[in-house]
N, C-alpha and C positions, 0 to 999 in steps of 0.2 A: 510698444504697443499699434497696434493697427485699429482705424475705427471701426465699431465702438469701443469703449475702452469704461470701462468704471471710475466712475469720478471721487471725490473726497467722501461721499456719503456711504462707499462699496454698492452703488445700486446702478443698474445698466441705464439707467436715465436720467443719471446727472451726468450729462454732460453737455458741452456748449457748442449749439448750433445756432447762434443768432435769435432773436426775441421772434422777429416778425416771419410770416411764411411765404413762403416764396411761390407757391402753388397750391390748388386747391381743385379737387375733382368730386362731384358728390352728385344726388337726386333729393337731397333733406330727408331722406329714410338712413342713408349711409354717406357722409363725407369722408374723405381723405384729405389731411393737409401736409404738405411738404416744406421745409426748411430751406434755406437756399440756396444748399446743394442739391436739393429734388430729390431727397431721403423722406421716407415716410414717417412723419413727426406726429401726427394724431390722428384719429379714428372719432367721428362723432356717428353717435348711433341712440338715440335719433340727432337731431340739429344742436340742442342745448346741452347735449352730456356729452364732456370731451374725456378720451381714454389715450392716455399714452400708449403710441406705438411704435416699435422697430420690427422693419421685417428687410432682412439684409440678403444677398447672396452672393455668392463666392462661387470660384473654382480652383482645383488643385492643377498644379505645376511642379516642375522640378525647384524650385524656391519655395513650395510650398502654398497654403490657401493667398487666392489673390481674390479681394473684394471684388466686386461689378459698379462700377461707378454709374452713376443716372447724372451726373452733372450737366451732361450737354445733349440734355433731351430735350425736345420740343413738343406742341401740345398742337394736334391739328385734330378737328370735331371732336377735343375735349378727349383724345387719345395722347397719355402721355409717354412719350417714346423714346428710347435712345437705342443705340446700336443692339445693345443687347437684352434689354428688357422693356418690356412695352406693358400699359395698363389702362383702366378706364373703371368708371362706376357703372352700373349697367342705369340704364334710362327708369325704370320701373322697381327695378327689386336693389334690396339693400346688399348689393355684392361688389366689393371691389375685385376685377377680373385681372390676372397679372400674368403673362407670359415670359417665360427666360430661355434667351436660344442658346443653346450649347449641346455642343455632341457628347461631352459624356457627363458624370456625374456631377450634381449642383450640391455644394453645403448653403445650409439657408441657416441662418438665425432668426427666432421669431422672440417675440417676448413684449406684452402689453399690459400697464397698470390701468384695470378699468377705473374709473372715476377718478384719476390721476391720481390714487393712492395706493399706498401698498395693504392698506386695512382688507382684511378678509378676502384679498385675491388669492385665485389659485389656477393651474393649469391641470389636465390631464389629456389622454388619450384616449377617444373612443370614436366607433364607427369610422373608421378610418381619416380622422381627423383630429387636429388637438381644439381642445375649449378651453376659451379661456372665461374664466367666470370671474363675477362677484354679487353674492346674493343672486336677485333676478337677473342681472345682467349677465350677459354673454355674448362673445365673439367666436366664430370658427374658423378655424383655416383648415380647409382642404388641400392637398395636395399628394402627387403620386410617391408616397414615405418608399423607401429602401430599409433606413434605419433612423430610431430618433432616440431621443434623451431629453429630460427635465432636469436642470440644472440651475443651481446659483451661481455658476460660472460656464454659461455654457459656448462664451467666445473661446477660451480655452479650449473647449474638448474640440471645437470645428478646428481650429490652429493645429493640434498635435492630431485630428483626424483618429481621434480615440473617444468615442462617445461613451458614456456609462448608461449604466441601467435605465431600463424602458420604465422610467416610476413617476407619480404624479407629482405637482410642485407646488409651491405655496408662495405666497409673498410676491416678490419681482423675481421670480424665477424664470427664465427664458428657457425656450424650444432647441434646442442644436439638431437637426436633422439633415440627412444624405436623401436627395432626391433622384429620381429617375432622369435621363437625358431631356432636354426641351421641356421641362415641367411647366404645368399650367396651373396656376395658383387662387383658389377663389376664396376670400375672405366675404363672411356673411354675418351682419347684425342680425335684427331683429326685434320683435316682443319679448322672447324668450329664448330656450336652449330647444324647443320643437322645432320654433319656428326657421331657427337658424342652421339646424344640422337638416331640416328639410331643402332647405335654399342650396344649401352644400350640395346635397344629393342632385338636385335640378341643376344647378350648373355645370354639376361634373357631367352629367348626360348629354345637357348642351354643347359644350365645350366651348372656349375661348373664340374660336373663329366664326361660330354660327354666332353667339354673342355680341362679337364685336360686328359684324357683317348686320344684324338687328340696330345694332346701335347709332353703326353710320348711318341706316336708312333715314333717319330721324332730320338729318340736317343737311339733305339732298335740299339743296334749291334756297340755303337758307345763309347764305355766305352775306356779310355786309354788317355796317358799324354796332348794331344792336344783338347781334349775335350771343356775346359774349356776356352780356347785360340781361339776357333770357337765362341763359343756364345761371348765372349767379343767383337771379330771383328766385327762380326756379330751386335751383338748391339751398339757399337761405328758408324754405318754408318746408315748417311740418307738417304732417298730414292732417290736423286739426287746423289748418290755416294761417297760425300764428308764424311770425318770419323774426330769427335774430338778426342783430344789427350785423355780424360779423361773425367768423370761425374763432374761437374763443382759444385765445394766443397766450392768455395769461389766466388761468384756470385759480392760480392761488392769491390772486390781487395784491401780487408785489409791485405792480410799475402803472394800475388803474382801476378803477371799477369793476372791471370785466366787459366785454362785448358779447355773451352768450344769453342775450334776454331779447323781450323785444319791448321796444319803446311806440307809444301810441304816435305819438309824432311820426316818426321814421315809418313807419307802417302806412300811415295816412298816404304819405306821396310813394311810397312802394306800391299800394294797390293802384294809385291811380296810372303808375308807369306799367306796371300789369297788364291793365286796360288797354293801355296805349301798343302792347306788344300782342295782342289778341288772347291773354291768359284769361279769361274772363271769368272760368269758374274759379281759377286760383286767387283770384282778385275778388269775388264775391266770400268767397270760404274766410278774407282775410277780413272784410267789414265785417260780415257774423261773428266774427271772434274779436272784435273789437267791441262790437253791440254789449258780447255776452260779457266781457268782464268790466265795464262800467257800474259804477255804483253809486244810484241818485246822480247820476249822471256826470260825476267826478272819473278820473281816471287817473292812478298810481304813475310816479316816476316809469315804471319800467316792471314787467312782469317776465316770470317763469313761463315756456312755452305752455303749460298745464292749464295756465290763465289764474295761477295765484299769485299774490304781489310779490315782486321782489325786493331786497333791499333798497330804501330810499331815502332821499334827504330833504325831501320838500315839494309842494303841492306844486303842479303847474297845468295854468288853467288853457293857456295854449294848445293844450293837444286835443279839449274836447269841441275847440275851433275847427283843430284839424281834421279830428273825426267827422262834422259835419260836411263839410267842406270835401272829403273823399265820399262821401256817402252821395252828393249830389253828382259829382263826376260820374261815380258808376250808374248811378239812374240816367242820366244825361246820354251814356254812351249804350246802353243797355235797355232801357224802358223796363226796369223789373219792377214792376207795381208790387207785385207779391214777396220782395227781397224788402221794400218799406215797408210794407204791412208789419211781416214778421219783425222787424226791429224797430218800428216805432214809437213804443216805449222808450229806448234807450235813446231815440232824436232826441224825443219832446224833454225827458230828464238832463238830457244835455243842453240842450237849448236853454231849457229855464236853470238850470245850474249858471251859465253863464251869465241868463241878468241878475240873478242873486252874487255872482261874482263882481257885476260891472258895478251894481248896488250898494258894494260895500266899500273898502278902501282899494280896492282894485291891485293889492298887493301879491305876488303871487316871483315865484322863480321863474327865470329867462330861460328862452330856447336852448340856452347852453348848460343849464341847471347848476349856475354860480353863484347867480347873484340876486335876490330878493326885493322886489321894489314894483314900480307902476311902470311897466313896459312897453313901447309902442306897438311892438311886433303882436304882445301877449292881446292887447286891445284891440290889433287887425285881425287878429286870428277869430276874436269875439265875433267883432262884424262881421265875417265874412262866414264865421259857422253859423251864427242867427240868418243871415240872408239865405244860405242856403237851405237850413231848415225850413225855412218859411216857404223857400219856392217850391221844394221837394213835398211840404205840407199840403200845399195849395194844389198841386197839383195832382193830390190825391184826397183831398178834401178833408183833410186835418188839421191845417196850419193853424196857428194862434197868431192872432193880428199884434200883440204885444211883443213878439220875436221880431218883427218889421219895425214897430214903431222904435223898439230899445235900440236898435241896429242906428235907425235912423238918426238919432237922438246923440249916438256917441260920433256918426260921422260929421254931424255939425262941430260937436267939441274938439274934436280931434287935433286940428292945429292950435288952437289957444291951449292945450295941455302940450303937445310934442314939437310945433314948429317954432326953430328961434332966427327971426329976421336978420340977427349980426352973423348967424352962421352961414344962411342962405339952406338951413336943409332941417328936416326934423332930425329929431334925438334919440337915442334909443332908451334913456330911461327918466322920467321927469321927477324932478325930487331930490336927486339923489347929491348927498352931502360932501362926497370927496372933492376935492378941488378937482375943478376940470371933467370929474365922471362921465359927466352928463353929456358934452361936448365930443367923445369918443367914438370914431364912426364903428359901426358893427353891420355887417353883410346880414343879416335879419331885417332890417331896414326896407332891403326889397318886396320881403313879405307886405307891407302896406298895401303893396300897389298888386304884385303877383305874387301868390295866386289870391289874396285876401279882399282886392277892388277897393278898398276907403278909397284912393284916388285911382283916375287912371294913371297910365303908364305915361301917355304924354303931356301928363298936367306940367305945370311950371313949377311945383314944387317936388314934384317927385324928379324931372329930369334935373332939379340943381340939387337933390340931395344925391342922386348914384351919382353925379360927375364929382361930388365929394369924396365920396367912399369908391371910387377909383383912385382918385388922387390919394388918399390916405393908405388905403387899402393893397392898390393892385403894384405885382411884382414879376420879375421876368415868366414866372412859371403861372401865374393865376392870381387868384383874391383871396388874401387873408379872410379870416374869422372878423377880429375885429383888431382894433391898436392895442398894444402890447400883450397880447397874447402869449401867453407863456405854456400851453399845455400841449404836447408834456414837457418842450422845451420852447423857444423864443423863435420865430419866424418862420412857423409853419405857414404852407399854404395848400388851402382847403379847395379841391377838385366840385365839392358839391355845390361850394360857395360862387366857384367863377361858371359852372355851368345854371344855377341859379340866376345870375347876372346876364346870361346869354338868353335864357328864357325869356328876362326882363325885357332884353332889346329886340327882341323876335317880337312880343306881345308892343312893343312901343312902334315897332315898322321898322325898326331899323337893320336890315339884314347884315349889312355888311360886318356891323360889330356883334350880331348875334354868332354868324358864322367864325369870326376872328377868335373869341370865346370860347366856342366850342373845339375847336381847332387846339386850344389850348388845353382843353379837358382832353383830349384824345391823347397829348403828348403826357399827360401824366398816367396813362395805363403802361401797365408792364409788358412785356413781348408776348405774355397768354391773353393780353385784354383787358387785366382786372384792374379797377382803379382803387386807389386806396384811400384812407381818411385824409392824408395829409400826404404833400409832398415837400423835397427842401425849392431850393432859387434851380435846380439843376432839375428836376423831374422825377427826382430819386423819392420811390415812397419811404416816408420817414415813421408811420405809423401803421396800424391794423389794415389789412387787406385779406381780400375784397370787403367793400363795406357796400352794404346792399344800398344804403342812402346814396352813396355818390351814384352809383348806377342808376337808380329811382331818376335823380334830378337830372343825369346826363339824357337818358332815354326821354323825360318831358322837355328838356330846352331841344333837342332835336327834331320831335315831333312841332314843335313851336314854329321852327326855324323854316321846316320843311314845306307846313303849311305857306308863311310868309313867301318863300321862293316859289312854289308854286301860282302865287298871283304875279309873280315875276319883280318882286320887291327884292 
């Protein structure tokens, strides 16, 4: 049986195409994820709602139906193209445009499972298009149909070239269709059926080539190492400003807790990177979204895109500090006092919360969401956040002197709590009971200096700490997260940690080392420029990609290095 074929559950979607995505196209309103063979695997509309999707094309010859492959496809200006099939997501609207090059009739298999579940899914033909729906969710596929059929076994119908009745389908039924030669196909999302059908008609009227020309205009003169990062950060952001960590590859959480959420910590670094890339309005929307989800200054561990709390397993105080730091970065870049005034109650609440956190026992979950304790990174973020809140507040006549005084006290006490002379470095957690646990090196220790500034990058304590980090965590392809890290398996290298180290060295004035680590990060990118969360020793992706946080840290490191290089260092 040719691909795709039904698996043990009898579902079109029960097939093994590998866990990780091979490529992604998108604009935040509609994203498309492809497997390692570059076959469409999922659609996201909006960014945090994953829908299983199969759209496959074939042509008939003497030996029957032959499926067209995308395996040798390349990406140029975010158009995914092989010899026979080309596609892209429109820069503005939730439309995936596809063109198939064929001088004869084209067979099309289309199946979608909205919200990645069989429950209440249906498919019908209406107004010259296939509509896949589940309650208010709807994806519409427009194409030059000659014949079509909804069937529980569309593959067999296409192979036998004998389509059944033109009837509506249910559950995970797919559609078999025969299309006109050289067909243009448009898959449209939106807030509901009316918008989706409207976009489909608009796309058909414009045509594939005109839509492609309009999209390519956007990328004229924008070649360079930051181009893909711009695309990724844009694609991961919803209309309301929230940014998902990555395209969800595990919606049923079989292997991890999921990635289709917004983490305030990631978002803080992402908003800064957006500012660097000139995405001012998008950075502003993200900062405002963060301000809107705080509750008495606290952030939940992660959120759904609509701002409601997502499943969590503990408080993480560092996210409040990161938020305040991000506010200051945006303010320094834009001078937007109006934004500061609009969100100042959230700024004040978060700073007050950090004082409360430091005045208690200081226990919180660490940056990696794994261990509860008194963590150096969490306290450093509290220092940085309080100083950011004080400086922004002072500039606008609204600062509380308590914020500065508490931060200065923390700065004085920090070495007594976290410095270990016998190790020649800071430790990640004070008072850990497990044997040797507090001496394990952790990439988050860089945050003591960059970006939170408890100690300068050139200070002897930071130099010694970073040297020990490199000794313990540096591998052929970059920096590990921490010693004995086993998520999801042992030995992963984190490009965001390598970029963090490159950022540190740029701030410390060591351009040679900064450039070397930036080049390591760049080697971690796949052939399309996407950076994963983790790579192996051979620079191959070993976990989710693209990860927005990885791209954000790369953007930040590269900017810091380029500023240093401009000074001739």
